[in-house]
PQR file with spaces between the fields and no chain letter, atoms N, CA, C, O and H, PARSE charges and radii, in Angstrom:
ATOM       1  N    MET     1      -6.710    1.483    5.427 -0.4000 1.5000
ATOM       2  CA   MET     1      -6.377    2.847    5.745 -0.0000 2.0000
ATOM       3  C    MET     1      -5.604    3.457    4.563  0.5500 1.7000
ATOM       4  O    MET     1      -4.561    2.936    4.168 -0.5500 1.4000
ATOM       5  N    ALA     2      -6.097    4.512    4.027 -0.4000 1.5000
ATOM       6  CA   ALA     2      -5.465    5.169    2.885 -0.0000 2.0000
ATOM       7  C    ALA     2      -4.396    6.148    3.352  0.5500 1.7000
ATOM       8  O    ALA     2      -4.347    6.530    4.521 -0.5500 1.4000
ATOM       9  H    ALA     2      -6.944    4.935    4.348  0.4000 1.0000
ATOM      10  N    TYR     3      -3.553    6.538    2.427 -0.4000 1.5000
ATOM      11  CA   TYR     3      -2.576    7.587    2.686 -0.0000 2.0000
ATOM      12  C    TYR     3      -3.205    8.935    2.359  0.5500 1.7000
ATOM      13  O    TYR     3      -4.112    9.020    1.530 -0.5500 1.4000
ATOM      14  H    TYR     3      -3.593    6.227    1.477  0.4000 1.0000
ATOM      15  N    VAL     4      -2.725    9.981    3.009 -0.4000 1.5000
ATOM      16  CA   VAL     4      -3.118   11.348    2.708 -0.0000 2.0000
ATOM      17  C    VAL     4      -1.840   12.157    2.526  0.5500 1.7000
ATOM      18  O    VAL     4      -0.797   11.812    3.083 -0.5500 1.4000
ATOM      19  H    VAL     4      -1.988    9.912    3.683  0.4000 1.0000
ATOM      20  N    ILE     5      -1.919   13.216    1.760 -0.4000 1.5000
ATOM      21  CA   ILE     5      -0.763   14.090    1.571 -0.0000 2.0000
ATOM      22  C    ILE     5      -0.966   15.320    2.447  0.5500 1.7000
ATOM      23  O    ILE     5      -1.974   16.018    2.338 -0.5500 1.4000
ATOM      24  H    ILE     5      -2.766   13.496    1.308  0.4000 1.0000
ATOM      25  N    THR     6       0.000   15.569    3.309 -0.4000 1.5000
ATOM      26  CA   THR     6      -0.088   16.664    4.267 -0.0000 2.0000
ATOM      27  C    THR     6       0.311   17.992    3.621  0.5500 1.7000
ATOM      28  O    THR     6       0.742   18.039    2.469 -0.5500 1.4000
ATOM      29  H    THR     6       0.819   15.002    3.398  0.4000 1.0000
ATOM      30  N    ASP     7       0.156   19.057    4.388 -0.4000 1.5000
ATOM      31  CA   ASP     7       0.528   20.396    3.924 -0.0000 2.0000
ATOM      32  C    ASP     7       2.025   20.549    3.710  0.5500 1.7000
ATOM      33  O    ASP     7       2.470   21.573    3.192 -0.5500 1.4000
ATOM      34  H    ASP     7      -0.195   19.019    5.324  0.4000 1.0000
ATOM      35  N    ALA     8       2.798   19.564    4.094 -0.4000 1.5000
ATOM      36  CA   ALA     8       4.243   19.611    3.872 -0.0000 2.0000
ATOM      37  C    ALA     8       4.589   19.451    2.386  0.5500 1.7000
ATOM      38  O    ALA     8       5.722   19.714    1.983 -0.5500 1.4000
ATOM      39  H    ALA     8       2.436   18.732    4.514  0.4000 1.0000
ATOM      40  N    CYS     9       3.629   19.028    1.583 -0.4000 1.5000
ATOM      41  CA   CYS     9       3.828   18.800    0.145 -0.0000 2.0000
ATOM      42  C    CYS     9       4.388   20.045   -0.534  0.5500 1.7000
ATOM      43  O    CYS     9       3.897   21.157   -0.337 -0.5500 1.4000
ATOM      44  H    CYS     9       2.709   18.815    1.911  0.4000 1.0000
ATOM      45  N    ILE    10       5.436   19.829   -1.345 -0.4000 1.5000
ATOM      46  CA   ILE    10       6.047   20.924   -2.107 -0.0000 2.0000
ATOM      47  C    ILE    10       5.689   20.839   -3.593  0.5500 1.7000
ATOM      48  O    ILE    10       6.284   21.530   -4.420 -0.5500 1.4000
ATOM      49  H    ILE    10       5.835   18.926   -1.505  0.4000 1.0000
ATOM      50  N    SER    11       4.727   19.998   -3.922 -0.4000 1.5000
ATOM      51  CA   SER    11       4.234   19.827   -5.304 -0.0000 2.0000
ATOM      52  C    SER    11       5.340   19.494   -6.300  0.5500 1.7000
ATOM      53  O    SER    11       5.356   20.012   -7.417 -0.5500 1.4000
ATOM      54  H    SER    11       4.244   19.436   -3.251  0.4000 1.0000
ATOM      55  N    CYS    12       6.257   18.633   -5.895 -0.4000 1.5000
ATOM      56  CA   CYS    12       7.349   18.239   -6.791 -0.0000 2.0000
ATOM      57  C    CYS    12       6.896   17.197   -7.811  0.5500 1.7000
ATOM      58  O    CYS    12       7.492   17.078   -8.882 -0.5500 1.4000
ATOM      59  H    CYS    12       6.244   18.211   -4.988  0.4000 1.0000
ATOM      60  N    GLY    13       5.839   16.439   -7.484 -0.4000 1.5000
ATOM      61  CA   GLY    13       5.315   15.445   -8.408 -0.0000 2.0000
ATOM      62  C    GLY    13       6.002   14.100   -8.364  0.5500 1.7000
ATOM      63  O    GLY    13       5.692   13.233   -9.181 -0.5500 1.4000
ATOM      64  H    GLY    13       5.355   16.536   -6.614  0.4000 1.0000
ATOM      65  N    ALA    14       6.920   13.893   -7.445 -0.4000 1.5000
ATOM      66  CA   ALA    14       7.648   12.621   -7.372 -0.0000 2.0000
ATOM      67  C    ALA    14       6.726   11.446   -7.068  0.5500 1.7000
ATOM      68  O    ALA    14       6.976   10.330   -7.525 -0.5500 1.4000
ATOM      69  H    ALA    14       7.172   14.596   -6.781  0.4000 1.0000
ATOM      70  N    CYS    15       5.681   11.681   -6.315 -0.4000 1.5000
ATOM      71  CA   CYS    15       4.788   10.604   -5.882 -0.0000 2.0000
ATOM      72  C    CYS    15       3.853   10.098   -6.980  0.5500 1.7000
ATOM      73  O    CYS    15       3.550    8.907   -7.045 -0.5500 1.4000
ATOM      74  H    CYS    15       5.478   12.587   -5.944  0.4000 1.0000
ATOM      75  N    GLU    16       3.408   10.990   -7.824 -0.4000 1.5000
ATOM      76  CA   GLU    16       2.372   10.644   -8.797 -0.0000 2.0000
ATOM      77  C    GLU    16       2.726    9.444   -9.679  0.5500 1.7000
ATOM      78  O    GLU    16       1.911    8.528   -9.792 -0.5500 1.4000
ATOM      79  H    GLU    16       3.654   11.957   -7.771  0.4000 1.0000
ATOM      80  N    PRO    17       3.898    9.408  -10.303 -0.5600 1.5000
ATOM      81  CA   PRO    17       4.197    8.250  -11.168  0.2800 2.0000
ATOM      82  C    PRO    17       4.467    6.955  -10.413  0.5500 1.7000
ATOM      83  O    PRO    17       4.456    5.880  -11.013 -0.5500 1.4000
ATOM      84  N    GLU    18       4.707    7.037   -9.116 -0.4000 1.5000
ATOM      85  CA   GLU    18       4.989    5.842   -8.322 -0.0000 2.0000
ATOM      86  C    GLU    18       3.745    5.078   -7.910  0.5500 1.7000
ATOM      87  O    GLU    18       3.835    3.903   -7.556 -0.5500 1.4000
ATOM      88  H    GLU    18       4.716    7.910   -8.628  0.4000 1.0000
ATOM      89  N    CYS    19       2.585    5.720   -7.950 -0.4000 1.5000
ATOM      90  CA   CYS    19       1.356    5.081   -7.502 -0.0000 2.0000
ATOM      91  C    CYS    19       0.908    3.999   -8.482  0.5500 1.7000
ATOM      92  O    CYS    19       0.653    4.295   -9.649 -0.5500 1.4000
ATOM      93  H    CYS    19       2.511    6.675   -8.238  0.4000 1.0000
ATOM      94  N    PRO    20       0.806    2.735   -8.020 -0.5600 1.5000
ATOM      95  CA   PRO    20       0.427    1.651   -8.928  0.2800 2.0000
ATOM      96  C    PRO    20      -1.047    1.671   -9.350  0.5500 1.7000
ATOM      97  O    PRO    20      -1.421    1.006  -10.316 -0.5500 1.4000
ATOM      98  N    VAL    21      -1.885    2.429   -8.633 -0.4000 1.5000
ATOM      99  CA   VAL    21      -3.308    2.492   -8.976 -0.0000 2.0000
ATOM     100  C    VAL    21      -3.728    3.885   -9.462  0.5500 1.7000
ATOM     101  O    VAL    21      -4.919    4.160   -9.612 -0.5500 1.4000
ATOM     102  H    VAL    21      -1.581    2.969   -7.849  0.4000 1.0000
ATOM     103  N    ASN    22      -2.767    4.743   -9.701 -0.4000 1.5000
ATOM     104  CA   ASN    22      -3.009    6.094  -10.242 -0.0000 2.0000
ATOM     105  C    ASN    22      -4.034    6.891   -9.442  0.5500 1.7000
ATOM     106  O    ASN    22      -4.943    7.492  -10.015 -0.5500 1.4000
ATOM     107  H    ASN    22      -1.800    4.521   -9.578  0.4000 1.0000
ATOM     108  N    CYS    23      -3.887    6.895   -8.118 -0.4000 1.5000
ATOM     109  CA   CYS    23      -4.847    7.628   -7.297 -0.0000 2.0000
ATOM     110  C    CYS    23      -4.326    8.987   -6.841  0.5500 1.7000
ATOM     111  O    CYS    23      -4.993    9.670   -6.064 -0.5500 1.4000
ATOM     112  H    CYS    23      -3.148    6.407   -7.653  0.4000 1.0000
ATOM     113  N    ILE    24      -3.139    9.394   -7.311 -0.4000 1.5000
ATOM     114  CA   ILE    24      -2.559   10.680   -6.920 -0.0000 2.0000
ATOM     115  C    ILE    24      -2.669   11.658   -8.081  0.5500 1.7000
ATOM     116  O    ILE    24      -2.352   11.330   -9.224 -0.5500 1.4000
ATOM     117  H    ILE    24      -2.597    8.840   -7.942  0.4000 1.0000
ATOM     118  N    SER    25      -3.123   12.862   -7.766 -0.4000 1.5000
ATOM     119  CA   SER    25      -3.240   13.891   -8.801 -0.0000 2.0000
ATOM     120  C    SER    25      -2.894   15.252   -8.211  0.5500 1.7000
ATOM     121  O    SER    25      -2.890   15.432   -6.994 -0.5500 1.4000
ATOM     122  H    SER    25      -3.381   13.129   -6.837  0.4000 1.0000
ATOM     123  N    ALA    26      -2.606   16.199   -9.087 -0.4000 1.5000
ATOM     124  CA   ALA    26      -2.286   17.551   -8.645 -0.0000 2.0000
ATOM     125  C    ALA    26      -3.554   18.252   -8.194  0.5500 1.7000
ATOM     126  O    ALA    26      -4.548   18.292   -8.919 -0.5500 1.4000
ATOM     127  H    ALA    26      -2.610   16.052  -10.076  0.4000 1.0000
ATOM     128  N    GLY    27      -3.510   18.800   -6.995 -0.4000 1.5000
ATOM     129  CA   GLY    27      -4.632   19.579   -6.482 -0.0000 2.0000
ATOM     130  C    GLY    27      -4.362   21.052   -6.714  0.5500 1.7000
ATOM     131  O    GLY    27      -3.487   21.405   -7.505 -0.5500 1.4000
ATOM     132  H    GLY    27      -2.703   18.767   -6.406  0.4000 1.0000
ATOM     133  N    ASP    28      -5.090   21.903   -6.044 -0.4000 1.5000
ATOM     134  CA   ASP    28      -4.902   23.342   -6.195 -0.0000 2.0000
ATOM     135  C    ASP    28      -3.528   23.788   -5.710  0.5500 1.7000
ATOM     136  O    ASP    28      -2.829   24.513   -6.418 -0.5500 1.4000
ATOM     137  H    ASP    28      -5.801   21.616   -5.401  0.4000 1.0000
ATOM     138  N    ASP    29      -3.135   23.364   -4.511 -0.4000 1.5000
ATOM     139  CA   ASP    29      -1.853   23.777   -3.940 -0.0000 2.0000
ATOM     140  C    ASP    29      -0.894   22.615   -3.713  0.5500 1.7000
ATOM     141  O    ASP    29       0.323   22.781   -3.789 -0.5500 1.4000
ATOM     142  H    ASP    29      -3.703   22.776   -3.936  0.4000 1.0000
ATOM     143  N    ILE    30      -1.447   21.443   -3.435 -0.4000 1.5000
ATOM     144  CA   ILE    30      -0.637   20.253   -3.169 -0.0000 2.0000
ATOM     145  C    ILE    30      -1.228   19.068   -3.921  0.5500 1.7000
ATOM     146  O    ILE    30      -2.348   19.137   -4.427 -0.5500 1.4000
ATOM     147  H    ILE    30      -2.436   21.308   -3.374  0.4000 1.0000
ATOM     148  N    TYR    31      -0.468   17.988   -3.987 -0.4000 1.5000
ATOM     149  CA   TYR    31      -0.997   16.767   -4.592 -0.0000 2.0000
ATOM     150  C    TYR    31      -2.012   16.142   -3.648  0.5500 1.7000
ATOM     151  O    TYR    31      -1.930   16.323   -2.433 -0.5500 1.4000
ATOM     152  H    TYR    31       0.441   17.933   -3.576  0.4000 1.0000
ATOM     153  N    VAL    32      -2.960   15.412   -4.200 -0.4000 1.5000
ATOM     154  CA   VAL    32      -3.997   14.776   -3.397 -0.0000 2.0000
ATOM     155  C    VAL    32      -4.107   13.300   -3.760  0.5500 1.7000
ATOM     156  O    VAL    32      -3.798   12.887   -4.877 -0.5500 1.4000
ATOM     157  H    VAL    32      -3.026   15.265   -5.187  0.4000 1.0000
ATOM     158  N    ILE    33      -4.558   12.522   -2.782 -0.4000 1.5000
ATOM     159  CA   ILE    33      -4.750   11.084   -2.960 -0.0000 2.0000
ATOM     160  C    ILE    33      -6.237   10.778   -2.858  0.5500 1.7000
ATOM     161  O    ILE    33      -6.903   11.214   -1.920 -0.5500 1.4000
ATOM     162  H    ILE    33      -4.810   12.858   -1.874  0.4000 1.0000
ATOM     163  N    ASP    34      -6.756   10.027   -3.827 -0.4000 1.5000
ATOM     164  CA   ASP    34      -8.145    9.572   -3.791 -0.0000 2.0000
ATOM     165  C    ASP    34      -8.211    8.402   -2.814  0.5500 1.7000
ATOM     166  O    ASP    34      -7.765    7.298   -3.126 -0.5500 1.4000
ATOM     167  H    ASP    34      -6.215    9.673   -4.590  0.4000 1.0000
ATOM     168  N    ALA    35      -8.765    8.648   -1.638 -0.4000 1.5000
ATOM     169  CA   ALA    35      -8.802    7.645   -0.571 -0.0000 2.0000
ATOM     170  C    ALA    35      -9.578    6.389   -0.963  0.5500 1.7000
ATOM     171  O    ALA    35      -9.290    5.305   -0.455 -0.5500 1.4000
ATOM     172  H    ALA    35      -9.127    9.545   -1.384  0.4000 1.0000
ATOM     173  N    ASP    36     -10.543    6.518   -1.845 -0.4000 1.5000
ATOM     174  CA   ASP    36     -11.334    5.357   -2.266 -0.0000 2.0000
ATOM     175  C    ASP    36     -10.542    4.417   -3.166  0.5500 1.7000
ATOM     176  O    ASP    36     -10.868    3.235   -3.272 -0.5500 1.4000
ATOM     177  H    ASP    36     -10.777    7.399   -2.258  0.4000 1.0000
ATOM     178  N    THR    37      -9.504    4.939   -3.815 -0.4000 1.5000
ATOM     179  CA   THR    37      -8.702    4.149   -4.744 -0.0000 2.0000
ATOM     180  C    THR    37      -7.392    3.671   -4.118  0.5500 1.7000
ATOM     181  O    THR    37      -6.851    2.643   -4.524 -0.5500 1.4000
ATOM     182  H    THR    37      -9.239    5.900   -3.729  0.4000 1.0000
ATOM     183  N    CYS    38      -6.884    4.404   -3.140 -0.4000 1.5000
ATOM     184  CA   CYS    38      -5.596    4.096   -2.505 -0.0000 2.0000
ATOM     185  C    CYS    38      -5.605    2.689   -1.914  0.5500 1.7000
ATOM     186  O    CYS    38      -6.553    2.295   -1.235 -0.5500 1.4000
ATOM     187  H    CYS    38      -7.324    5.240   -2.810  0.4000 1.0000
ATOM     188  N    ILE    39      -4.528    1.934   -2.183 -0.4000 1.5000
ATOM     189  CA   ILE    39      -4.412    0.568   -1.671 -0.0000 2.0000
ATOM     190  C    ILE    39      -3.438    0.481   -0.492  0.5500 1.7000
ATOM     191  O    ILE    39      -3.068   -0.617   -0.077 -0.5500 1.4000
ATOM     192  H    ILE    39      -3.758    2.254   -2.735  0.4000 1.0000
ATOM     193  N    ASP    40      -3.023    1.622    0.043 -0.4000 1.5000
ATOM     194  CA   ASP    40      -2.180    1.680    1.240 -0.0000 2.0000
ATOM     195  C    ASP    40      -0.838    0.974    1.043  0.5500 1.7000
ATOM     196  O    ASP    40      -0.352    0.295    1.947 -0.5500 1.4000
ATOM     197  H    ASP    40      -3.323    2.514   -0.294  0.4000 1.0000
ATOM     198  N    CYS    41      -0.243    1.133   -0.136 -0.4000 1.5000
ATOM     199  CA   CYS    41       1.020    0.450   -0.411 -0.0000 2.0000
ATOM     200  C    CYS    41       2.236    1.235    0.068  0.5500 1.7000
ATOM     201  O    CYS    41       3.285    0.646    0.329 -0.5500 1.4000
ATOM     202  H    CYS    41      -0.637    1.685   -0.871  0.4000 1.0000
ATOM     203  N    GLY    42       2.112    2.555    0.187 -0.4000 1.5000
ATOM     204  CA   GLY    42       3.217    3.373    0.669 -0.0000 2.0000
ATOM     205  C    GLY    42       4.260    3.733   -0.368  0.5500 1.7000
ATOM     206  O    GLY    42       5.289    4.313   -0.022 -0.5500 1.4000
ATOM     207  H    GLY    42       1.260    3.034   -0.025  0.4000 1.0000
ATOM     208  N    ALA    43       4.028    3.407   -1.624 -0.4000 1.5000
ATOM     209  CA   ALA    43       5.003    3.724   -2.668 -0.0000 2.0000
ATOM     210  C    ALA    43       5.250    5.233   -2.760  0.5500 1.7000
ATOM     211  O    ALA    43       6.377    5.670   -2.995 -0.5500 1.4000
ATOM     212  H    ALA    43       3.192    2.935   -1.905  0.4000 1.0000
ATOM     213  N    CYS    44       4.210    6.009   -2.577 -0.4000 1.5000
ATOM     214  CA   CYS    44       4.329    7.470   -2.637 -0.0000 2.0000
ATOM     215  C    CYS    44       5.218    7.988   -1.507  0.5500 1.7000
ATOM     216  O    CYS    44       6.043    8.877   -1.717 -0.5500 1.4000
ATOM     217  H    CYS    44       3.295    5.654   -2.387  0.4000 1.0000
ATOM     218  N    ALA    45       5.047    7.431   -0.315 -0.4000 1.5000
ATOM     219  CA   ALA    45       5.817    7.867    0.846 -0.0000 2.0000
ATOM     220  C    ALA    45       7.302    7.563    0.669  0.5500 1.7000
ATOM     221  O    ALA    45       8.155    8.298    1.167 -0.5500 1.4000
ATOM     222  H    ALA    45       4.377    6.708   -0.144  0.4000 1.0000
ATOM     223  N    GLY    46       7.602    6.497   -0.028 -0.4000 1.5000
ATOM     224  CA   GLY    46       8.989    6.094   -0.225 -0.0000 2.0000
ATOM     225  C    GLY    46       9.801    7.023   -1.098  0.5500 1.7000
ATOM     226  O    GLY    46      11.028    7.048   -1.002 -0.5500 1.4000
ATOM     227  H    GLY    46       6.909    5.900   -0.432  0.4000 1.0000
ATOM     228  N    VAL    47       9.136    7.788   -1.949 -0.4000 1.5000
ATOM     229  CA   VAL    47       9.868    8.674   -2.863 -0.0000 2.0000
ATOM     230  C    VAL    47       9.734   10.151   -2.514  0.5500 1.7000
ATOM     231  O    VAL    47      10.414   10.983   -3.115 -0.5500 1.4000
ATOM     232  H    VAL    47       8.139    7.767   -2.027  0.4000 1.0000
ATOM     233  N    CYS    48       8.885   10.493   -1.572 -0.4000 1.5000
ATOM     234  CA   CYS    48       8.648   11.901   -1.239 -0.0000 2.0000
ATOM     235  C    CYS    48       9.841   12.489   -0.478  0.5500 1.7000
ATOM     236  O    CYS    48      10.263   11.942    0.541 -0.5500 1.4000
ATOM     237  H    CYS    48       8.332    9.817   -1.085  0.4000 1.0000
ATOM     238  N    PRO    49      10.381   13.607   -0.980 -0.5600 1.5000
ATOM     239  CA   PRO    49      11.543   14.212   -0.303  0.2800 2.0000
ATOM     240  C    PRO    49      11.208   14.913    1.018  0.5500 1.7000
ATOM     241  O    PRO    49      12.109   15.212    1.803 -0.5500 1.4000
ATOM     242  N    VAL    50       9.915   15.180    1.270 -0.4000 1.5000
ATOM     243  CA   VAL    50       9.530   15.882    2.495 -0.0000 2.0000
ATOM     244  C    VAL    50       8.570   15.061    3.370  0.5500 1.7000
ATOM     245  O    VAL    50       7.976   15.601    4.303 -0.5500 1.4000
ATOM     246  H    VAL    50       9.183   14.937    0.632  0.4000 1.0000
ATOM     247  N    ASP    51       8.418   13.785    3.082 -0.4000 1.5000
ATOM     248  CA   ASP    51       7.547   12.883    3.859 -0.0000 2.0000
ATOM     249  C    ASP    51       6.115   13.389    3.970  0.5500 1.7000
ATOM     250  O    ASP    51       5.491   13.254    5.022 -0.5500 1.4000
ATOM     251  H    ASP    51       8.901   13.346    2.324  0.4000 1.0000
ATOM     252  N    ALA    52       5.588   13.970    2.895 -0.4000 1.5000
ATOM     253  CA   ALA    52       4.219   14.503    2.914 -0.0000 2.0000
ATOM     254  C    ALA    52       3.145   13.413    2.921  0.5500 1.7000
ATOM     255  O    ALA    52       2.146   13.573    3.621 -0.5500 1.4000
ATOM     256  H    ALA    52       6.094   14.080    2.039  0.4000 1.0000
ATOM     257  N    PRO    53       3.301   12.305    2.174 -0.5600 1.5000
ATOM     258  CA   PRO    53       2.271   11.250    2.257  0.2800 2.0000
ATOM     259  C    PRO    53       2.389   10.517    3.599  0.5500 1.7000
ATOM     260  O    PRO    53       3.457   10.023    3.960 -0.5500 1.4000
ATOM     261  N    GLN    54       1.287   10.459    4.315 -0.4000 1.5000
ATOM     262  CA   GLN    54       1.257    9.807    5.619 -0.0000 2.0000
ATOM     263  C    GLN    54       0.025    8.909    5.692  0.5500 1.7000
ATOM     264  O    GLN    54      -0.995    9.200    5.066 -0.5500 1.4000
ATOM     265  H    GLN    54       0.419   10.860    4.021  0.4000 1.0000
ATOM     266  N    PRO    55       0.118    7.803    6.465 -0.5600 1.5000
ATOM     267  CA   PRO    55      -1.079    6.971    6.653  0.2800 2.0000
ATOM     268  C    PRO    55      -2.160    7.787    7.335  0.5500 1.7000
ATOM     269  O    PRO    55      -1.877    8.553    8.256 -0.5500 1.4000
ATOM     270  N    GLU    56      -3.390    7.629    6.893 -0.4000 1.5000
ATOM     271  CA   GLU    56      -4.510    8.391    7.449 -0.0000 2.0000
ATOM     272  C    GLU    56      -4.818    7.964    8.866  0.5500 1.7000
ATOM     273  O    GLU    56      -5.733    8.503    9.488 -0.5500 1.4000
ATOM     274  H    GLU    56      -3.621    7.006    6.145  0.4000 1.0000
């Protein structure tokens, strides 16, 4: 099960450098996670100030 970034994202970018497989990138309005690459480690969720990354 991959993580997804919800609409709560404030585009701070804290999650992107924490991803060990580099599956997070800036989208149009919020950051997005490539579900095919995500290894469900939760590193992004641990650093997000608004709890935007959630398990799918």
